[in-house]
C-alpha positions in Angstrom: 0.0 0.0 0.0 1.3 3.4 -1.0 0.4 6.1 1.5 1.6 9.6 2.3 1.2 11.4 5.6 1.2 15.2 5.6 1.8 16.8 9.1 0.7 20.4 9.6 2.1 22.0 12.7 3.1 25.4 14.2 6.8 25.7 14.0 7.6 27.3 17.3 5.5 24.8 19.3 6.5 21.6 17.5 10.1 21.8 16.2 11.2 19.2 18.9 8.5 16.8 17.7 9.9 17.1 14.2 13.4 16.5 15.5 12.3 13.3 17.3 10.5 12.0 14.2 13.5 12.7 12.1 15.7 10.6 14.5 13.2 7.8 14.2 13.4 8.2 10.4 17.2 8.1 10.4 17.3 4.6 11.9 14.7 3.3 9.5 11.7 3.3 11.8 9.5 5.6 9.8 8.4 5.9 6.2 8.7 9.2 4.3 6.4 12.0 5.3 5.8 15.7 4.5 6.0 18.3 7.2 4.3 21.7 6.7 4.9 24.6 8.9 2.3 27.4 9.1 2.2 28.1 5.3 3.0 31.3 3.7 2.7 30.1 0.2 -0.2 30.1 -2.3 -2.7 27.5 -3.2 -0.5 26.5 -6.2 2.8 26.4 -4.4 2.8 25.4 -0.8 6.3 24.9 0.7 6.9 21.7 2.8 9.8 19.5 4.1 10.1 15.9 2.9 11.7 13.7 5.6 13.2 10.5 4.2 15.7 8.3 6.2 16.4 11.3 8.5 17.2 13.6 5.6 15.1 16.8 5.2 14.6 18.2 1.7 12.6 21.3 0.8 9.8 20.5 -1.6 6.5 21.8 -2.8 3.5 20.0 -1.3 1.5 20.0 -4.6 4.4 18.5 -6.5 4.8 15.4 -4.2 1.0 14.9 -4.1 0.8 14.8 -7.9 4.1 13.0 -8.6 2.5 9.6 -8.1 -0.8 7.9 -7.3 -1.4 7.2 -3.6 -3.7 4.6 -2.1 -4.3 6.9 0.9 -3.3 10.4 2.0 -3.4 11.3 5.7 -3.5 15.0 6.8 -2.7 15.5 10.5 -2.8 18.8 12.3 -0.9 19.2 15.6 -2.7 21.4 18.0 -0.9 22.5 21.3 -4.0 22.6 23.4 -2.4 24.8 26.1 -1.0 27.4 23.7 -2.7 30.7 23.1 -4.9 30.9 20.0 -2.4 33.0 18.1 0.3 30.3 18.6 -1.8 27.6 16.8 -2.4 27.0 13.2 -5.3 29.3 12.1 -8.5 27.5 11.1 -8.4 29.1 7.7 -4.9 27.7 7.1 -6.1 24.2 8.1 -8.9 24.4 5.6 -6.6 25.8 2.9 -4.2 22.9 3.3 -7.1 20.5 3.3 -8.3 21.9 0.0 -4.7 21.6 -1.5 -4.5 18.0 -0.5 -8.0 17.2 -1.9 -7.3 19.0 -5.1 -3.8 17.5 -5.6 -4.5 13.8 -4.6 -7.5 13.3 -6.8 -9.0 9.9 -6.3 -7.1 9.0 -3.1 -9.0 8.5 0.2 -8.1 11.2 2.7 -8.0 10.8 6.4 -8.3 14.0 8.4 -6.7 14.0 11.9 -6.4 16.7 14.5 -4.1 15.8 17.4 -4.3 17.9 20.5 -1.5 17.5 23.0 -0.5 19.0 26.4 2.7 19.2 28.4 2.0 16.2 30.7 -0.6 16.5 33.4 -3.3 18.8 32.1 -3.5 22.3 33.5 -6.8 24.2 33.7 -7.8 25.0 30.2 -10.8 27.2 29.5 -13.4 25.9 27.1 -12.4 26.7 23.5 -14.6 25.4 20.7 -11.8 26.1 18.2 -9.9 23.1 19.5 -12.5 20.8 17.9 -13.3 20.8 14.2 -16.3 18.9 12.9 -15.7 16.5 10.0 -12.2 15.6 11.4 -11.0 12.9 13.8 -10.4 15.1 16.9 -7.9 13.2 19.0 -6.2 14.1 22.4 -2.8 12.6 23.0 -3.4 11.3 26.5 -0.7 12.5 29.0 -0.1 8.9 30.2 2.8 6.5 30.2 1.6 2.8 29.9 3.9 -0.1 30.8 2.2 -2.3 28.1 -0.5 -2.2 25.5 -3.0 -3.9 27.8 -1.8 -2.6 31.1 -2.9 0.4 33.1 -1.2 3.7 32.5 0.4 6.2 34.9 -0.3 9.9 34.5 2.7 11.9 33.4 4.0 14.7 35.7 4.1 18.2 34.4 6.8 18.5 31.7 8.8 21.7 31.4 11.3 20.6 28.7 9.8 20.7 25.2 12.1 17.8 24.2 10.5 15.6 26.9 7.0 16.6 25.6 8.2 15.6 22.1 9.4 12.2 23.3 6.0 11.2 24.5 4.0 12.9 21.7 6.0 11.8 18.7 5.4 8.0 19.0 1.6 8.7 19.2 1.8 10.9 16.1 3.7 8.1 14.3 1.2 5.5 15.3 -2.0 7.5 14.6 -0.8 8.9 11.3 0.7 5.6 9.9 4.3 6.7 9.9 5.8 3.4 11.3 7.6 1.5 8.5 6.0 -1.7 7.3 2.6 -0.8 8.9 0.2 0.1 6.1 -3.1 0.8 8.0 -4.1 2.8 11.0 -7.2 2.5 13.2 -8.7 5.7 11.8 -8.4 4.8 8.1 -11.7 3.0 8.4 -13.1 4.5 11.6 -16.2 6.7 11.3 -15.9 10.4 12.3 -17.8 11.1 15.5 -20.5 13.7 15.1 -20.5 17.0 17.0 -17.7 18.4 19.2 -16.4 14.9 20.3 -12.8 14.2 21.2 -11.1 10.7 21.4 -8.1 10.1 23.7 -5.3 8.1 22.1 -2.0 6.8 23.3 0.7 4.6 21.8 2.9 1.8 23.2 6.3 1.5 21.4 8.8 0.1 23.9 8.7 -3.5 22.5 9.5 -2.5 19.0 12.2 -5.0 17.6 15.1 -2.8 16.5 17.5 -5.7 15.9 17.3 -5.3 12.1 17.9 -1.6 12.3 20.8 -2.1 14.7 22.4 -4.7 12.4 22.1 -2.4 9.4 23.5 0.5 11.3 26.4 -1.6 12.5 27.1 -2.9 9.0 27.2 0.7 7.6 29.5 2.1 10.4 31.7 -0.9 11.1 33.0 -3.4 8.6 32.8 -7.0 9.7 36.4 -7.6 8.5 37.7 -4.9 10.8 38.1 -2.1 8.2 37.9 1.3 9.9 35.9 4.3 8.5 37.8 7.4 7.3 37.1 10.2 9.8 36.2 13.7 8.8 37.8 16.8 10.2 37.0 20.5 9.8 40.4 22.0 9.6 42.9 19.3 8.6 42.2 16.6 6.0 42.4 13.0 7.1 43.9 10.3 4.8 44.7 6.6 5.0 48.4 5.7 5.7 50.1 3.6 3.0 53.3 2.7 5.0 51.6 1.2 8.1 54.7 -0.4 9.5 56.7 2.9 9.6 53.7 4.8 11.1 53.1 2.2 13.9 56.8 1.9 14.7 57.2 5.7 15.0 54.2 5.9 17.3 55.5 3.0 19.4 58.9 4.7 19.8 57.2 7.9 20.7 55.2 6.1 23.4 58.3 4.5 24.9 60.4 7.6 24.6 57.8 9.4 26.8 57.9 6.5 29.3 61.5 5.5 29.1 61.8 5.2 32.9 59.6 2.0 32.6 62.1 0.3 30.3 65.3 0.8 32.4 66.0 2.0 35.9 69.1 4.0 37.1 72.5 2.4 37.3 75.7 3.2 39.2 79.0 3.7 37.4 81.3 0.7 38.0 84.8 2.2 37.7 87.9 0.8 39.4 90.2 3.0 41.5 93.6 3.8 40.2 96.7 2.1 41.5 97.7 3.4 45.0 101.3 3.9 46.1 102.4 1.9 49.1 104.2 4.1 51.7 107.5 3.3 53.2 106.0 2.6 56.7 103.5 0.2 55.3 106.2 -1.6 53.2 108.4 -1.8 56.4 105.6 -3.3 58.4 104.8 -5.8 55.7 108.5 -6.7 55.5 108.8 -7.4 59.2 105.6 -9.3 59.1 106.9 -11.3 56.2 110.1 -12.1 58.0 108.2 -13.3 61.1 105.9 -15.6 59.0 108.9 -16.9 57.1 110.7 -17.9 60.3 107.9 -18.9 62.6 104.5 -19.2 60.7 103.2 -20.6 57.5 103.7 -18.2 54.5 100.2 -18.9 53.2 98.7 -17.4 56.3 100.7 -14.3 55.8 99.4 -14.1 52.1 95.8 -14.4 53.3 96.2 -11.7 55.9 98.1 -9.4 53.4 95.6 -9.7 50.6 92.5 -9.7 52.7 89.3 -11.0 50.9 86.6 -9.7 48.7 84.2 -12.4 49.7 82.1 -10.0 51.6 78.5 -10.2 52.6 77.5 -8.9 49.2 79.4 -11.6 47.4 78.0 -14.3 49.7 74.5 -13.0 49.1 75.0 -13.2 45.3 76.4 -16.7 45.6 73.5 -17.9 47.7 71.0 -16.3 45.3 72.6 -18.1 42.3 73.5 -21.4 43.8 71.2 -21.6 46.8 67.4 -22.1 47.0 66.8 -19.6 44.3 69.1 -21.2 41.8 66.3 -22.5 39.7 65.0 -18.9 39.4 68.4 -17.7 38.2 68.4 -20.5 35.6 65.1 -19.3 34.2 66.4 -15.7 34.0 69.9 -16.4 32.6 69.0 -19.4 30.5 68.8 -19.3 26.7 65.5 -21.2 26.6 62.3 -19.1 25.8 60.4 -18.4 29.0 56.9 -17.0 29.5 56.4 -13.6 31.1 54.8 -15.3 34.2 57.9 -17.5 34.7 60.2 -14.5 34.3 58.2 -12.4 36.7 58.1 -15.0 39.4 61.8 -15.7 39.0 62.7 -12.0 39.1 60.7 -11.6 42.3 62.4 -14.7 43.8 65.9 -13.3 42.9 64.9 -9.9 44.3 64.0 -11.4 47.6 67.2 -13.4 47.7 69.3 -10.3 46.9 67.6 -8.1 49.5 70.1 -6.2 51.6 70.6 -8.1 54.9 70.8 -4.9 56.8 67.8 -3.0 55.3 65.7 -5.9 54.1 64.6 -3.9 51.1 62.5 -5.8 48.5 61.3 -5.1 45.0 58.8 -2.3 44.7 56.1 -2.5 42.0 55.7 0.6 39.9 52.3 2.1 38.9 52.0 1.9 35.1 48.6 3.5 34.8 49.9 6.6 32.9 51.7 4.3 30.4 48.5 2.4 29.6 46.5 5.6 29.4 48.9 6.9 26.7 48.9 3.4 25.1 45.2 3.5 24.6 45.4 7.2 23.4 47.9 6.3 20.8 45.9 3.3 19.6 42.8 5.4 19.2 44.8 8.2 17.5 45.9 5.8 14.9 42.3 4.8 14.3 40.7 8.3 14.1 43.5 10.8 14.0 42.5 12.6 17.2 45.1 14.2 19.5 44.7 12.9 23.0 48.0 13.2 24.8 51.0 15.5 25.0 54.1 14.5 23.1 52.1 11.9 21.2 51.0 13.7 18.0 49.0 12.0 15.2 50.9 10.7 12.2 51.4 13.3 9.5 51.1 12.5 5.8 52.2 15.8 4.2 49.7 18.4 5.5 47.1 15.8 6.4 46.6 13.6 9.4 47.1 9.9 8.7 45.0 7.0 10.0 45.2 3.2 9.4 42.7 1.3 7.3 42.2 -1.7 9.4 41.8 -2.2 13.2 44.2 -5.1 13.1 47.0 -2.6 12.1 46.3 -0.9 15.4 45.6 -3.7 17.9 44.8 -7.2 16.5 41.8 -8.9 18.0 41.1 -12.5 18.9 40.0 -13.1 15.3 43.6 -12.4 14.2 45.3 -15.0 16.4 47.5 -17.8 14.9 45.6 -21.1 15.0 47.0 -22.9 12.0 48.3 -25.8 14.1 46.8 -29.2 13.4 45.4 -31.0 16.4 48.0 -33.8 16.2 50.9 -31.3 16.1 49.4 -29.2 18.9 49.4 -32.2 21.2 53.1 -32.7 20.5 54.1 -29.0 20.6 52.0 -28.3 23.6 50.4 -25.2 22.0 47.3 -24.8 19.9 47.1 -21.1 19.2 49.1 -17.8 19.8 47.6 -14.4 20.4 48.4 -11.8 17.8 50.2 -9.6 20.3 52.1 -12.2 22.4 55.7 -12.0 21.1 57.1 -14.3 23.8 54.5 -17.0 23.0 55.2 -16.7 19.3 59.0 -17.1 19.9 58.3 -20.2 22.1 56.1 -21.8 19.4 58.8 -21.2 16.8 61.4 -22.8 19.0 59.2 -25.8 19.7 58.4 -26.3 16.0 62.1 -26.1 15.0 62.8 -28.8 17.6 60.2 -31.0 15.9 61.8 -30.7 12.4 63.7 -34.0 12.9 60.7 -35.9 14.3 59.7 -38.6 11.7 56.0 -38.3 12.7 55.5 -34.6 13.2 58.4 -33.1 11.2 56.4 -32.3 8.0 53.5 -30.7 9.9 56.0 -28.8 12.0 57.7 -27.3 8.9 54.3 -26.3 7.4 53.1 -24.8 10.6 56.4 -22.8 10.9 56.0 -21.5 7.3 52.4 -20.4 8.2 53.7 -18.8 11.4 56.3 -16.8 9.4 53.6 -15.5 7.0 51.3 -14.6 10.0 54.2 -12.8 11.7 54.8 -10.7 8.6 51.2 -9.5 8.8 50.7 -8.9 12.6 54.2 -7.4 13.1 53.0 -4.2 11.3 50.5 -3.4 14.1 51.1 -0.8 16.7 50.5 -3.3 19.5 53.2 -5.6 18.1 55.7 -2.7 17.6 55.2 -1.5 21.2 55.5 -5.1 22.5 58.7 -5.7 20.5 60.4 -2.7 22.2 59.2 -4.0 25.6 60.5 -7.5 24.9 63.8 -6.1 23.6 64.4 -4.4 27.0 63.1 -7.5 28.8 65.8 -9.6 27.1 68.4 -7.0 27.8 67.5 -7.1 31.5 67.9 -10.9 31.4 71.3 -10.6 29.8 72.4 -7.9 32.2 71.5 -10.0 35.2 73.5 -13.0 33.9 76.5 -10.7 33.0 76.6 -9.0 36.4 76.4 -12.3 38.2 79.3 -13.6 36.2 81.3 -10.4 36.9 80.6 -10.7 40.7 81.6 -14.4 40.6 84.8 -13.5 38.8 85.5 -10.7 41.2 85.2 -13.0 44.3 86.9 -16.0 42.7 90.6 -15.3 43.0 91.6 -18.6 44.4 94.0 -19.5 41.6 95.9 -16.3 41.9 96.1 -16.7 45.7 97.3 -20.3 45.3 100.1 -19.2 42.9 101.2 -16.5 45.3 101.1 -18.8 48.2 103.3 -21.4 46.5 105.8 -18.6 45.7 105.8 -17.4 49.3 106.3 -21.0 50.5 109.4 -21.3 48.4 110.8 -17.9 49.5 109.9 -18.7 53.1 111.8 -22.0 52.9 114.9 -20.3 51.5 114.8 -17.6 54.1 114.1 -20.0 56.9 117.0 -22.2 56.0 119.4 -19.3 55.5 118.1 -17.6 58.7 118.5 -20.6 60.9 122.0 -21.0 59.4 122.8 -17.4 60.4 121.4 -17.9 63.9 123.5 -21.1 64.2 126.7 -19.1 63.1 125.9 -16.4 65.7 125.5 -19.0 68.4 128.8 -20.6 67.4 130.5 -17.2 67.6 129.1 -16.5 71.0 130.3 -19.9 72.2 133.8 -19.5 70.8 134.1 -16.0 72.3 133.0 -17.4 75.6 135.7 -20.0 75.6 138.3 -17.3 74.8 139.2 -18.6 71.4 138.4 -15.2 69.8 137.7 -11.8 71.2 134.3 -10.5 71.8 134.9 -7.6 69.5 135.6 -10.0 66.6 132.5 -12.1 67.5 130.2 -9.1 67.6 131.5 -7.6 64.4 131.3 -10.9 62.5 127.8 -11.6 63.9 126.6 -8.2 62.9 128.0 -8.6 59.4 126.2 -12.0 59.1 122.9 -10.6 60.3 123.2 -7.6 58.0 123.9 -9.8 55.0 120.9 -11.9 55.9 118.6 -8.9 56.2 119.9 -7.4 52.9 119.3 -10.7 51.1 115.8 -11.1 52.7 114.9 -7.5 51.7 116.1 -8.0 48.2 114.0 -11.2 47.9 111.0 -9.4 49.3 111.2 -6.5 46.9 112.0 -8.5 43.8 109.4 -11.2 44.4 106.4 -9.3 45.8 105.6 -7.1 42.8 102.7 -9.5 41.9 101.6 -9.4 45.5 101.4 -5.5 45.5 99.5 -5.6 42.2 97.0 -8.1 43.6 96.6 -6.0 46.7 95.7 -2.9 44.5 93.4 -5.0 42.4 91.4 -6.4 45.4 91.2 -3.0 47.0 89.6 -1.7 43.7 87.3 -4.7 43.5 85.9 -4.0 47.0 84.4 -0.7 45.8 83.3 -2.1 42.4 81.5 -5.0 44.1 79.0 -2.8 45.9 78.2 -0.9 42.7 77.7 -4.2 40.8 75.4 -5.5 43.5 73.3 -2.4 43.4 73.1 -2.6 39.6 72.2 -6.3 39.8 69.3 -5.5 42.1 68.2 -2.7 39.7 68.4 -5.1 36.7 66.3 -7.7 38.6 63.8 -5.0 39.4 63.7 -4.0 35.8 63.0 -7.6 34.8 60.2 -7.8 37.3 58.7 -4.6 36.2 59.0 -5.4 32.5 57.5 -8.9 32.8 54.6 -7.4 34.7 54.2 -4.7 32.0 54.2 -7.4 29.4 51.3 -9.2 31.1 49.4 -5.9 31.3 50.1 -5.2 27.7 48.4 -8.5 26.7 45.4 -7.6 28.9 45.0 -4.1 27.3 45.4 -5.4 23.8 42.7 -8.0 24.3 40.3 -5.2 25.4 41.4 -2.7 22.7 41.3 -5.3 19.9 37.7 -6.2 20.8 36.6 -2.6 21.1 38.2 -1.5 17.8 36.7 -4.4 15.9 33.2 -4.3 17.4 32.7 -1.1 19.5 29.2 -2.1 20.4 29.9 -5.7 20.9 29.2 -8.7 18.7 26.0 -8.8 16.9 23.3 -10.7 18.8 21.9 -13.8 17.3 18.4 -13.3 16.0 15.8 -14.3 18.6 13.7 -17.4 17.8 10.1 -16.4 17.6 7.4 -18.7 19.1 6.0 -21.1 16.5 8.9 -20.5 14.1 
């Protein structure tokens, strides 16, 4: 059935009703209709507004009435009952429009409707015969709000906002005048006009309208099911699609991490050795006397140990216990070459951090708040999608003088639909993995490693090679996304932290492990001590012999004293010469160990910082995966997945 509805209304009193009806029309709820304000034209050219799919076009009423043959024409006049007489449509104008409709739509049945409405609960209105026109359906939009078509209605309170009035009047107008799409007839098309000054009350119930089809069409127009993003419009700057997606996403990822560089790496101390220190004459003399005493009466190795001291301090012991003690397995996870998940790395870093806690202060790893990082991460992702500027120091991508945006949401943050799942069930059982998220770099690396290990397997080798080739193709696609680029920088610093922890542990172990040098020096001291002890006891024996001979009177005491002094002086000169010529390595080792004592504390502090970086970065990686899951779903389907069509009773 082809029908046309013409609505005649006073502009000032009903513009909000027109706006609500236009919104209904924009989402496909209403068929086309003509809206006529208080006319100022002539009987041959009456201006009107044609509303179709929410679009308003100026037309001439006579032209649209004569452009085609209609099965029915409905003329509805909106009458604000509480408005003064001069604010309503004059009666003469109503009759003029009626004559225009009748003369233009020759042969079409015409339904005449006058709809009176109020602003909610009725105020006291004096009797006014002009509100009712004989020969028309005089209808009053009841100021009621029903909960259902067959349920009782509640009286509306007094409404002061014209838009609220329009919200309850517009559905009644649409129902009475036959504006709802796919509804051809109205109750008043065949109803008889009541005689005299009689008014009918009408109301409409519209809450249970099924808008699933409209919603699905709107979703299809705005958001592509394949993830293609619409091209935004801007007033001042043109917006274009980006051709080089990889470069754009990489630059935005670098800008993000440049702003939050403190998350990637914490502060470090400079590990510089002290220069060689000169040994004073007093210290050298004390060392010589101590050396002579140990050579004659004690073990030379004990003197070496006391002279060198030890760099096996509490710090070194703590590191040794952390690496080889109860947390040794955690260190193996961190320093090992095998791929590890972010959960394992985080737990291992926390375990090492507790083991490396300073015994005196008991300080443990502190977790950093990364909320600002993820706020900017979301802002950059949305900026790549729509070109908007949301954060300082994170400007949109420029393509010449225009702002660049990406074409597909998977180039911003891939969703669950973009995950890698090309792993046969039999291969997944052997590899232990069935799918990889499109933003999980560590999991992708672990899958590649497992597939490469299966190349030589006679049963799974062929499937493993095929899956690896598919994985490489998939990586070439997803690696262009902003989420992957941001994750790759994070993973790079995560691996650097792992390498730094392993390197510092090896340096500390090398600093404290000087047993081979000490053993070599001890052997040399043992040889020198044996020589000096033999020569010394020989000198003391000669002195004793001289004393005995002098006591017997064989020689004079002067001769004995002079000869003994010469023997003792020769012994001391020889001992001093041996000490100075053979202890150069000892002095160098003493300087080295003194320098290592200061470097060891700096290395231990840096080790704790590296472990803290590892803990923070592994936690940030887990948060990155969580944010990408949310963002990927929102970008692909901002209003959620389309609901399955409801099954109707009896279908």
